[in-house]
C-alpha positions in Angstrom: 54.5 36.0 58.7 54.6 38.1 61.9 54.3 41.2 59.7 51.0 39.9 58.2 49.7 39.1 61.7 50.4 42.6 62.8 48.5 44.0 59.9 45.5 41.8 60.6 45.1 43.1 64.1 45.7 46.8 63.2 43.5 46.5 60.1 40.7 44.9 62.1 40.8 47.6 64.7 40.8 50.3 62.1 37.8 48.7 60.2 35.9 48.4 63.4 36.9 51.8 64.7 38.0 50.4 68.0 41.2 50.1 70.0 43.2 47.0 70.6 42.0 47.1 74.2 38.4 47.1 73.0 39.1 44.3 70.5 40.5 42.2 73.4 37.4 42.8 75.4 35.1 41.9 72.5 36.8 38.5 72.0 37.5 37.7 75.6 41.2 37.9 75.8 43.7 40.1 77.6 44.9 43.4 76.1 48.5 41.9 76.4 47.4 38.9 74.2 46.1 41.2 71.4 49.2 43.4 71.8 51.4 40.3 71.3 49.5 39.4 68.1 49.8 42.9 66.9 53.6 43.1 67.4 54.1 39.6 66.0 55.4 38.2 69.3 52.9 35.4 69.0 50.9 34.1 66.1 47.3 35.1 65.9 45.3 31.9 66.3 42.8 30.8 63.6 39.9 31.1 66.1 40.8 34.8 66.7 40.9 35.5 63.0 37.5 34.0 62.6 36.2 36.2 65.4 37.7 39.3 63.7 35.7 38.4 60.6 32.6 37.9 62.6 33.0 41.3 64.3 33.5 42.9 60.9 30.4 41.1 59.5 28.4 42.2 62.5 29.4 45.8 62.0 28.4 45.7 58.3 25.0 44.2 59.3 24.3 46.8 61.9 25.3 49.6 59.5 22.9 48.2 56.8 20.2 47.7 59.4 20.5 51.3 60.5 20.3 52.5 56.9 17.1 50.6 56.3 15.6 51.7 59.6 16.4 55.3 58.6 14.7 54.8 55.2 11.5 53.8 57.0 11.3 57.1 58.9 
């Protein structure tokens, strides 16, 4: 299970185009906490997984918004 947790953190950072440090800042935890999740030292809590999903949804929304704004020009 730790392997899956590691992939979730790395996958989220890759999808968002951010570092683990930036991910930690975005969700209000320390860089060490995110690092622990990434390495499988501690399990990523459900609330953090939900925040990862929200951040990815926000990025998709902002991307779509920018596309539509560009079309109006």
